[in-house]
MARSE-356656 format. One record per residue: residue number from 1; residue in three letters; y negated, x negated, z of N, C-alpha, C, O in turn. Coordinates in nm, 3 decimals, padded with zeros to 5 digits, m for minus. Each point is the difference from the previous one (the first is absolute). Example, Ala and Ser with C-alpha at 12.3 -4.5 7.8 and 13.67 -1.06 7.14 Angstrom:
2
num  residu  n_north  n_east  n_up  ca_north  ca_east  ca_up  c_north  c_east  c_up  o_north  o_east  o_up
1  ALA  00.569  m01.319  00.780  m00.119  00.089  00.000  m00.120  m00.090  00.000  00.002  m00.104  00.066 .
2  SER  m00.107  00.139  m00.138  m00.119  m00.082  00.006  m00.109  00.077  00.073  m00.111  m00.051  00.017 .
! end
This chain:
84
num  residu  n_north  n_east  n_up  ca_north  ca_east  ca_up  c_north  c_east  c_up  o_north  o_east  o_up
1  UNK  13.782  m09.725  03.168  00.014  00.015  m00.143  00.066  00.134  m00.032  m00.043  00.071  m00.091 .
2  UNK  00.148  m00.037  00.167  00.065  00.127  m00.024  m00.096  00.116  00.026  00.001  00.101  m00.072 .
3  UNK  m00.081  m00.117  00.171  m00.096  00.104  00.036  m00.101  00.018  m00.113  m00.037  00.114  m00.032 .
4  UNK  m00.009  m00.221  m00.028  m00.096  00.006  m00.110  00.062  00.065  m00.122  m00.064  00.084  m00.064 .
5  UNK  00.187  m00.119  00.032  00.069  00.060  m00.114  00.022  00.149  00.025  m00.017  00.082  m00.090 .
6  UNK  00.055  m00.048  00.211  00.024  00.140  00.033  m00.127  00.082  m00.012  00.001  00.112  m00.051 .
7  UNK  m00.113  m00.169  00.098  m00.127  00.069  m00.010  m00.041  00.016  m00.146  m00.050  00.106  m00.039 .
8  UNK  00.071  m00.210  m00.041  m00.034  00.005  m00.142  00.085  00.106  m00.072  m00.052  00.073  m00.084 .
9  UNK  00.180  m00.066  00.117  00.087  00.100  m00.061  m00.040  00.142  00.043  00.001  00.092  m00.082 .
10  UNK  m00.036  m00.075  00.206  m00.043  00.130  00.049  m00.129  00.044  m00.069  m00.015  00.116  m00.036 .
11  UNK  m00.077  m00.210  00.018  m00.126  00.029  m00.067  00.025  00.038  m00.146  m00.057  00.097  m00.050 .
12  UNK  00.142  m00.174  m00.017  00.031  00.029  m00.140  00.070  00.135  m00.013  m00.030  00.076  m00.093 .
13  UNK  00.120  m00.046  00.183  00.071  00.128  m00.004  m00.095  00.116  00.024  00.008  00.102  m00.068 .
14  UNK  m00.096  m00.117  00.164  m00.093  00.110  00.029  m00.098  00.020  m00.115  m00.036  00.114  m00.030 .
15  UNK  m00.009  m00.222  m00.033  m00.088  00.014  m00.117  00.074  00.065  m00.117  m00.056  00.083  m00.071 .
16  UNK  00.181  m00.121  00.053  00.080  00.059  m00.106  00.022  00.149  00.021  m00.009  00.080  m00.094 .
17  UNK  00.037  m00.043  00.217  00.019  00.142  00.030  m00.131  00.078  m00.013  00.000  00.114  m00.046 .
18  UNK  m00.108  m00.177  00.085  m00.130  00.067  m00.014  m00.035  00.021  m00.146  m00.058  00.103  m00.036 .
19  UNK  00.092  m00.197  m00.049  m00.029  00.013  m00.143  00.087  00.108  m00.064  m00.043  00.064  m00.096 .
20  UNK  00.160  m00.043  00.147  00.091  00.101  m00.056  m00.029  00.140  00.052  00.062  00.096  m00.046 .
21  UNK  m00.152  m00.083  00.137  m00.024  00.128  00.067  m00.101  00.087  m00.073  m00.071  00.077  00.065 .
22  UNK  00.062  m00.086  m00.194  m00.093  00.081  m00.078  00.044  00.146  m00.002  m00.083  00.089  m00.016 .
23  UNK  00.211  m00.065  00.031  00.050  00.137  m00.006  m00.057  00.085  00.111  m00.028  00.118  m00.022 .
24  UNK  00.009  m00.174  00.140  m00.055  00.079  00.108  m00.145  00.039  m00.028  m00.043  00.108  00.039 .
25  UNK  m00.031  m00.195  m00.106  m00.136  00.034  m00.038  00.002  00.113  m00.103  m00.082  00.092  00.006 .
26  UNK  00.175  m00.100  m00.101  00.013  00.105  m00.100  00.037  00.132  00.067  m00.050  00.106  m00.038 .
27  UNK  00.139  m00.113  00.135  00.040  00.121  00.071  m00.118  00.059  00.077  m00.014  00.122  00.006 .
28  UNK  m00.069  m00.207  00.050  m00.117  00.049  00.073  m00.097  00.069  m00.096  m00.057  00.104  00.032 .
29  UNK  00.038  m00.163  m00.149  m00.089  00.062  m00.100  00.059  00.133  m00.047  m00.073  00.098  m00.015 .
30  UNK  00.203  m00.094  m00.008  00.065  00.124  m00.040  m00.014  00.107  00.109  m00.025  00.117  m00.028 .
31  UNK  00.040  m00.159  00.151  m00.013  00.094  00.112  m00.143  00.054  00.006  m00.019  00.119  00.026 .
32  UNK  m00.079  m00.204  m00.050  m00.139  00.047  m00.001  m00.024  00.099  m00.113  m00.069  00.101  00.019 .
33  UNK  00.126  m00.129  m00.135  m00.015  00.092  m00.113  00.065  00.135  00.030  m00.056  00.105  m00.030 .
34  UNK  00.174  m00.111  00.089  00.069  00.125  00.035  m00.078  00.077  00.106  m00.004  00.123  m00.003 .
35  UNK  m00.055  m00.195  00.096  m00.080  00.067  00.103  m00.122  00.068  m00.062  m00.035  00.112  00.039 .
36  UNK  m00.028  m00.178  m00.135  m00.115  00.061  m00.068  00.043  00.124  m00.078  m00.069  00.102  00.000 .
37  UNK  00.183  m00.112  m00.068  00.050  00.115  m00.076  00.033  00.116  00.094  m00.028  00.116  m00.030 .
38  UNK  00.088  m00.149  00.143  00.033  00.104  00.097  m00.127  00.066  00.052  m00.004  00.121  00.020 .
39  UNK  m00.099  m00.200  00.003  m00.127  00.054  00.049  m00.061  00.094  m00.104  m00.053  00.105  00.034 .
40  UNK  00.061  m00.144  m00.161  m00.052  00.085  m00.107  00.078  00.131  m00.008  m00.058  00.107  m00.016 .
41  UNK  00.190  m00.117  00.026  00.084  00.121  m00.004  m00.031  00.091  00.118  m00.004  00.123  m00.015 .
42  UNK  m00.018  m00.182  00.132  m00.035  00.080  00.117  m00.134  00.069  m00.019  m00.018  00.116  00.039 .
43  UNK  m00.076  m00.185  m00.100  m00.131  00.058  m00.027  00.012  00.116  m00.098  m00.062  00.105  00.018 .
44  UNK  00.142  m00.123  m00.123  00.023  00.107  m00.097  00.068  00.120  00.066  m00.036  00.115  m00.026 .
45  UNK  00.132  m00.142  00.112  00.069  00.109  00.069  m00.096  00.074  00.092  00.006  00.123  00.008 .
46  UNK  m00.093  m00.194  00.060  m00.098  00.064  00.088  m00.097  00.086  m00.081  m00.039  00.108  00.044 .
47  UNK  00.001  m00.157  m00.163  m00.087  00.080  m00.087  00.069  00.129  m00.041  m00.063  00.106  m00.003 .
48  UNK  00.192  m00.114  m00.029  00.075  00.119  m00.038  00.010  00.098  00.117  m00.011  00.121  m00.019 .
49  UNK  00.032  m00.173  00.139  00.006  00.086  00.118  m00.134  00.069  00.022  m00.006  00.119  00.031 .
50  UNK  m00.102  m00.195  m00.049  m00.134  00.058  00.017  m00.026  00.108  m00.105  m00.057  00.105  00.032 .
51  UNK  00.098  m00.131  m00.156  m00.017  00.100  m00.106  00.080  00.126  00.031  m00.049  00.112  m00.020 .
52  UNK  00.171  m00.129  00.068  00.084  00.116  00.033  m00.062  00.081  00.114  00.002  00.123  m00.002 .
53  UNK  m00.057  m00.192  00.100  m00.064  00.070  00.112  m00.123  00.077  m00.048  m00.026  00.111  00.044 .
54  UNK  m00.048  m00.172  m00.135  m00.118  00.067  m00.056  00.042  00.125  m00.078  m00.063  00.105  00.012 .
55  UNK  00.169  m00.116  m00.092  00.049  00.114  m00.075  00.049  00.111  00.093  m00.022  00.118  m00.026 .
56  UNK  00.089  m00.157  00.134  00.046  00.099  00.097  m00.117  00.072  00.066  00.005  00.121  00.022 .
57  UNK  m00.110  m00.195  00.009  m00.119  00.062  00.060  m00.065  00.096  m00.098  m00.043  00.109  00.039 .
58  UNK  00.035  m00.148  m00.165  m00.059  00.088  m00.101  00.085  00.125  m00.019  m00.053  00.109  m00.015 .
59  UNK  00.185  m00.125  00.015  00.089  00.115  m00.014  m00.013  00.094  00.120  00.001  00.122  m00.017 .
60  UNK  m00.013  m00.177  00.136  m00.016  00.083  00.120  m00.132  00.076  m00.006  m00.006  00.117  00.038 .
61  UNK  m00.098  m00.183  m00.087  m00.130  00.066  m00.013  00.008  00.113  m00.102  m00.052  00.109  00.023 .
62  UNK  00.118  m00.134  m00.135  00.015  00.103  m00.103  00.083  00.116  00.054  m00.031  00.116  m00.030 .
63  UNK  00.133  m00.143  00.106  00.084  00.106  00.059  m00.082  00.083  00.098  00.011  00.122  00.004 .
64  UNK  m00.093  m00.190  00.076  m00.083  00.072  00.097  m00.100  00.091  m00.073  m00.022  00.114  00.041 .
65  UNK  m00.036  m00.164  m00.149  m00.095  00.081  m00.078  00.073  00.119  m00.063  m00.054  00.110  m00.003 .
66  UNK  00.173  m00.132  m00.045  00.080  00.108  m00.058  00.034  00.104  00.104  m00.009  00.120  m00.026 .
67  UNK  00.048  m00.164  00.144  00.032  00.094  00.109  m00.124  00.080  00.040  00.009  00.120  00.028 .
68  UNK  m00.124  m00.186  m00.023  m00.124  00.068  00.035  m00.036  00.106  m00.104  m00.040  00.111  00.034 .
69  UNK  00.055  m00.148  m00.161  m00.029  00.095  m00.108  00.096  00.119  00.006  m00.041  00.114  m00.020 .
70  UNK  00.167  m00.141  00.048  00.098  00.109  00.010  m00.032  00.091  00.118  00.017  00.121  m00.009 .
71  UNK  m00.063  m00.180  00.118  m00.034  00.081  00.118  m00.122  00.087  m00.030  m00.004  00.116  00.039 .
72  UNK  m00.094  m00.172  m00.109  m00.118  00.080  m00.035  00.038  00.114  m00.094  m00.048  00.112  00.014 .
73  UNK  00.134  m00.142  m00.108  00.044  00.103  m00.095  00.077  00.110  00.072  m00.018  00.118  m00.028 .
74  UNK  00.102  m00.159  00.120  00.076  00.099  00.077  m00.094  00.085  00.085  00.021  00.120  00.016 .
75  UNK  m00.125  m00.182  00.039  m00.096  00.074  00.081  m00.078  00.098  m00.086  m00.027  00.112  00.043 .
76  UNK  m00.009  m00.153  m00.163  m00.073  00.088  m00.090  00.088  00.117  m00.045  m00.047  00.113  m00.011 .
77  UNK  00.173  m00.140  m00.014  00.093  00.106  m00.041  00.022  00.100  00.116  00.021  00.119  m00.025 .
78  UNK  m00.027  m00.165  00.146  00.024  00.085  00.115  m00.121  00.088  00.029  00.019  00.110  00.052 .
79  UNK  m00.141  m00.151  m00.082  m00.120  00.077  00.029  m00.006  00.131  m00.079  m00.027  00.103  00.061 .
80  UNK  00.052  m00.101  m00.192  m00.005  00.129  m00.070  00.108  00.095  00.049  m00.021  00.122  m00.001 .
81  UNK  00.132  m00.171  00.043  00.107  00.085  00.048  m00.041  00.068  00.131  00.039  00.113  00.025 .
82  UNK  m00.117  m00.181  00.057  m00.045  00.056  00.126  m00.103  00.110  m00.020  m00.007  00.096  00.077 .
83  UNK  m00.074  m00.112  m00.182  m00.105  00.099  m00.021  00.053  00.129  m00.062  m00.073  00.100  m00.001 .
84  UNK  00.194  m00.098  m00.050  00.058  00.122  m00.060  00.044  00.095  00.100  00.051  00.107  m00.034 .
! end
């Protein structure tokens, strides 16, 4: 009889605790939402890094073109001086 009562009390206690455990489910949902937000932020940050790299490449190309034009101009300026 004691064993039956003990088992019944254990069952009731475990069911009661299981019913009260909604907070852990809420925490899991919150954690999933935060993980999704973090993933979105990481994606946005990666896009910004890619944009910055693209801008750097364009700036390097423009600098190279500017250097090339300056070199051609310097070469042209040097040619008339040689012919004098």
